[in-house]
C-alpha positions in Angstrom: -11.8 7.3 4.6 -10.9 6.2 1.1 -7.6 6.6 -0.7 -7.1 8.4 -4.0 -4.7 6.7 -6.3 -1.8 9.0 -5.4 -2.0 8.3 -1.7 -2.7 4.6 -2.3 0.5 4.5 -4.4 2.5 6.3 -1.8 1.4 3.9 1.0 1.7 0.7 -1.1 4.8 1.3 -3.1 3.0 0.7 -6.4 3.5 3.2 -9.2 0.5 5.1 -10.7 1.1 3.1 -13.9 1.0 -0.2 -12.0 -2.3 0.8 -10.2 -3.8 1.5 -13.6 -2.4 -1.7 -15.2 -3.4 -3.9 -12.2 -7.0 -2.6 -12.3 -7.4 -3.9 -15.9 -8.5 -7.5 -16.4 -6.0 -9.7 -18.2 -6.7 -13.3 -19.3 -6.7 -14.3 -15.6 -8.6 -11.2 -14.4 -7.5 -8.0 -12.7 -4.9 -8.1 -10.0 -6.9 -5.8 -7.8 -10.1 -3.8 -8.4 -10.6 -1.0 -5.9 -13.4 -2.0 -3.6 -14.6 1.6 -2.9 -14.8 2.8 -6.5 -13.3 1.4 -9.7 -14.6 4.3 -11.8 -13.6 7.9 -11.7 -13.0 9.1 -9.1 -11.1 5.9 -8.4 -10.9 5.2 -4.7 -9.1 2.5 -2.8 -9.8 1.1 0.7 -7.4 0.4 3.5 -7.6 -3.3 2.7 -6.8 -2.5 -0.9 -3.6 -0.7 0.2 -2.5 -3.8 2.3 -3.1 -6.0 -0.7 -1.3 -3.7 -3.0 1.8 -3.8 -0.7 1.7 -7.6 -1.0 1.6 -7.4 -4.8 4.5 -5.0 -4.9 6.6 -7.3 -2.7 5.7 -10.2 -5.0 6.5 -8.2 -8.1 10.0 -7.6 -6.8 10.8 -11.3 -7.2 8.4 -12.7 -9.8 6.6 -11.8 -13.0 3.2 -10.2 -13.3 2.1 -13.2 -15.4 2.8 -15.5 -12.4 1.0 -13.2 -10.0 -2.1 -13.1 -12.2 -1.9 -16.9 -12.7 -1.6 -17.4 -8.9 -4.6 -15.1 -8.2 -6.7 -17.0 -10.8 -5.8 -20.3 -9.0 -6.7 -18.8 -5.7 -10.0 -17.4 -6.9 -11.2 -19.9 -9.4 -9.6 -23.3 -8.5 -9.6 -22.9 -4.7 -12.8 -20.8 -4.5 -11.2 -18.2 -2.2 -13.3 -15.1 -2.7 -12.3 -13.0 0.4 -10.5 -9.7 -0.2 -6.9 -10.2 -1.3 -5.6 -8.6 1.9 -7.0 -11.7 3.8 -4.4 -14.0 2.3 -0.7 -14.3 3.0 1.0 -14.8 -0.4 4.7 -15.4 -0.6 7.2 -16.3 -3.4 10.6 -17.9 -3.7 11.0 -16.4 -7.2 9.9 -19.7 -8.9 6.4 -20.0 -7.6 3.8 -18.2 -5.5 2.3 -19.8 -2.4 -0.8 -19.3 -0.3 0.8 -19.5 3.2 -1.1 -21.2 6.0 0.0 -21.7 9.6 2.1 -24.9 8.9 2.3 -25.2 5.2 1.7 -23.4 1.9 -0.3 -24.2 -1.2 1.7 -23.8 -4.4 -0.6 -21.7 -6.6 1.5 -22.2 -9.7 2.6 -25.8 -9.8 0.1 -27.4 -7.3 1.0 -29.3 -4.1 2.1 -28.2 -0.7 5.5 -27.0 0.6 6.6 -25.7 4.0 7.3 -22.0 4.3 9.6 -20.9 7.1 9.5 -17.2 6.8 6.7 -14.8 5.7 7.1 -11.3 4.5 5.6 -8.6 6.7 3.8 -6.5 4.2 3.2 -3.8 6.8 6.9 -3.3 7.4 9.0 -0.7 5.4 10.8 -1.9 2.3 12.6 -0.6 -0.8 11.2 -0.4 -4.3 13.2 0.9 -7.2 15.5 2.8 -4.8 12.6 4.4 -3.0 11.9 3.6 0.7 8.3 2.6 1.1 7.3 3.5 4.7 5.7 1.2 7.3 2.0 1.3 6.5 0.8 1.9 10.1 3.6 4.4 10.8 4.6 6.2 7.6 6.7 8.7 9.6 7.9 8.7 13.2 5.1 11.1 14.3 2.4 9.9 11.9 0.1 6.9 12.2 -2.4 5.1 9.9 -5.2 3.3 11.7 -8.4 2.1 10.1 -10.3 3.0 13.3 -9.0 6.6 13.3 -10.5 8.8 10.6 -10.9 5.6 8.4 -7.2 5.2 8.0 -6.3 8.8 6.9 -2.6 9.5 8.0 -2.8 11.5 11.3 -0.5 13.0 13.8 0.4 10.3 16.3 -1.8 10.2 19.3 -4.4 12.5 17.7 -7.1 12.6 15.1 -5.5 15.6 13.3 -4.9 14.8 9.6 -1.3 15.1 8.5 -2.5 16.9 5.4 -4.0 19.8 7.4 -0.8 20.3 9.4 1.3 20.1 6.2 -0.9 22.7 4.5 -0.4 25.2 7.3 3.4 24.8 7.1 3.3 25.1 3.3 1.2 28.3 3.8 4.1 29.8 5.8 3.4 28.8 9.4 6.7 27.8 11.1 6.6 24.2 12.4 7.3 25.6 15.9 4.1 27.7 15.7 1.8 24.8 14.6 1.1 24.3 18.3 -0.8 27.6 18.3 -3.3 26.0 15.9 -3.2 22.4 17.1 -2.1 22.1 20.7 0.0 19.0 21.3 1.4 18.9 17.7 5.1 19.3 18.0 7.4 20.9 15.5 8.9 17.5 14.7 5.4 16.1 14.0 4.7 19.1 11.7 8.0 18.5 9.8 7.0 14.8 9.5 3.7 15.8 8.1 5.3 18.0 5.4 7.9 15.4 4.6 5.2 12.8 4.1 3.0 15.1 2.0 6.0 15.8 -0.2 6.6 12.1 -0.5 2.9 11.5 -1.5 3.0 14.3 -4.0 6.0 12.7 -5.7 3.7 10.0 -6.9 1.7 12.6 -8.8 4.6 13.7 -11.0 3.6 14.2 -14.6 6.4 12.1 -15.8 6.9 9.2 -13.3 9.7 6.8 -13.7 9.0 3.9 -16.0 9.1 0.6 -14.2 7.9 -2.9 -15.0 4.2 -3.5 -14.5 
């Protein structure tokens, strides 16, 4: 399973504009280049989505310039070449730190400081007034697990794609009748599938809100 930009945006909280901007290399390199495909069709991996969520959380409190600078320090000065999702990056607004079990490396100013609290990038958060859902449970009856259909959102406890359930409801099948097509899928789960699909589609609006990159 790979994620098209619209779904990657919906699961990460990044805007489509940010995804495009972050793919482009600045003086310090790109923030994140999709590891599945960085050319059309552009496709992101599950690890990319985790990393994007971290970048969105960092961007809430610090500038993109600092993020690029911190990533350049991480990659070039420290020689860390693993996928960005492998690292815990936190900020206090003034600097960005590579968090380790008992300390954190300051990626902007150099040196070590102690970090007492790390941000859980998998947990829900708010971005520009929009609630970004928990990555592994974007709705009460939906789950995202890399080991299940490669991370495609599915009905909880099944391998049934949420998009297929949502498509049936949008075609006129009542949520209460979804069980006739997919035994074990409740009406509540079907409604969650539609609600989540509507949320994902909102990232494909032709005129998205303008936000800072």
